[in-house]
N, C-alpha and C positions, 0 to 999 in steps of 0.2 A: 474265763478265758482272758489272757493278757491282751492289752491293747496293741494292735499292730503299729499304729501311728501315734506319735507323741501329740499332745494337745496343741503344740505350736504349729502343727501341720495345717490346721485350719487357717491360721493367720497367713502362713506361707502360700496356701492355695488362693486366698483372697488377694494377696499382694501380687501373685502371678497373674491373676485375671486382670487386675488394674493395670499392671505393667504391660500385658499383652494389648489391652485396649489403647494405652498411650502410644505404644509402638505403631499400631495400626493407624491411629490418628496422625502421628508424626509422619508416617510414610505417605499418607494421603495428602497432607499439606506440602510435603517435599515434591511429590509428583505434580501437584497442581502448580507449584512455583516453577518447576522445570518446564511444564507445558507452556507457561507464559513467558519464559525467558527468551532472550534473543537467540539462544542456541536452537530453539524450535521455531520461533516466529520469524527469524532472520532479520529482525529490525536492526538497522544500523550497519548491516554487513554490506560490504562493497565487493561484489563478485568480479572475478577476472573477466575482462572484455578483450576482444581482438585489438581494440585501440582504447586507451584511457581517455575517453571522451569527457570533456568538461562541460556540464550544463551551465555552470557558473560563468564560464568564459563566453559561451555562445548566447546565453539568455541575458544575464546581467551586463556582461561586458559589451556584447555586440548588439543587444536589443532584439534578438530573434524571437518571434512569437512561437508558442508551442505548436500551432497548426502548420507552421512552415515545414517542419519535419514530420509531424504526426498529422498527415493530411486528411485522414479519415475520421478524426476524433469527433467532428460535429455531425457526421452522417452515418456512421457505422458502429457496430458493437465494439470493434477493436480500434484502438488509437492508430495502430499501424507502425511498424518499424521502418524507418526511412531506408530506401534503397541507396546503393552507392552513388547513383546519379545525383541524389540530393546533395551529397558531400562534394561531388565534383563540380556542381554548379558554382561553388565558391572556390574550391581548391584547384580548379584548372587555371585560376587567375592569381591566387595568393598561396604562398608556402608551397609552390609547385615542386621544389626539389628537397623539401624537408624529409629527412630520414624517418622522422616520427610518423609520416603519412605513407610510407612505403606500402603498407598493407592495403590502404585505400586504393592506391594507384594499381596495385596488382589485381585487386578485385575488379576494378574498372576495365583493365586490359583483358582479363580472362573471362569476364562475365560471371564469375563465381561470387555469390553473395557473401557478404560478411556475416559471420555466425555470432550474432550478439547473444548474450546471456540475459534471459528475462529477469528483471529485478522484482516486479510485481506479478507473481505467477500464482493465480488462483487454481484450486483443485478443479478437475474436470467436471465434477458434479455441481459446480457453481456457475450460474449464468449471470454475466455482468455486461451491461451495455453502456459504453462510454457516451454515445450520442444522446441517450435519454437523460443522463445526469447533467451533461453540458447544457442541453436545451431547457432543462428545468431549473437552471441557475445554481448548480453546484460547481464551485471553482476547482480548478486543478489542484491548488495548494491544499484544499480541504482534505484530500485523500493522499496526495503525493508529498505534501510538505513544501517547504520553500526550495523548490528545485533550483531556483536562480542563485541559491547560496551553496549548492553542492558541486564541488570540484569533481567528485566521483559520485555517481548516482547510488542511492541506497533507499531501502524501504523505511518510510517514516512511521507507519502504523502497523498494528498487528495483522490487519485484514481478517481478524476473527469474526465469526457471525455476530457476536454480541456487539462488536464495534460497528458493524453495518446497521444493526437493529437500533442502536442508539440514535442514529440519524433518521432511519425510516419511521421510528415512533414519533419523532419531533422534527420534521423537515424544516420548520420555520427557523430553527436555531442555526442553520447553515446556509440557507438560500441567500443568494446575492443577486443584484441586477445582472442581466445577461451580458451587458457591456463591460462587466467587471470579472467575468468568469476566468479570463486568461491573465488577469492582473495579479501577479504574485505578491505584490506589496499591499493588497487590499486589506483593510482593517474594518471589522464589523462596527457599525454605529452603535451608539448607546441604546437606541430604540430598535435593536435587532429583532426582537420578538414581534413587535408591531409591524416592522417592515417585512419580516418573513411571512407573516400571515397574509399581508397584502399581496406579496408576490406569489404565495401559494394559490390564492384565488385567481390572480392574473395569468399564471402559467399552468393553471389547472393541475396542481400537484396534489397527489393523494398520499395518505400515510399507509403504505403497503407493507404489511407484516405477515401475510400468508406465506406458507412454505413454498408454494408453487411460483411465487414471484421470482425467486432466485434458483430454486431447484426444479428443473423441468425435465 
């Protein structure tokens, strides 16, 4: 009986299998890169806000501390979005007729809150407590970046679980003295590991990596 397939068909079949494997691998790598791209993580993106509020102007320029606007950050899970009254505390005295601030004045007059767009928006299945991190010596800039250099707020880090775990596995690498938590210009000393371990003991910091720490 004559052969149905030519001998070269074996080579073609092997090449097809190798090619299919390479395509699958390339597709996996591409999807992995896509998942880590700013298109998915939203790093560097500046969402539209009701007012183009400049952290750089208010923090670096005017010297406002984080907790002036984010009043709950030291005692609650949520840092808190400042109410219109916080803006009016200053802007009832300065820039009172600026067209730029019409939206703020309308909010104050009507009692309707400004609808800010969250920049750091964790999924609903993730539990994060600001006060714990602040009181354990984790600085604002460790997670949010140099907010004092941001004319428009954006997300500095991925907020992926692996990023959180890097710190949870080795807290000493990021802990700073509590009186430096709100210092945006803080620089880690050369002996950070030694200092971090000392502060871990002083602040009773644990390396928490169990699932239920963040997923409750």
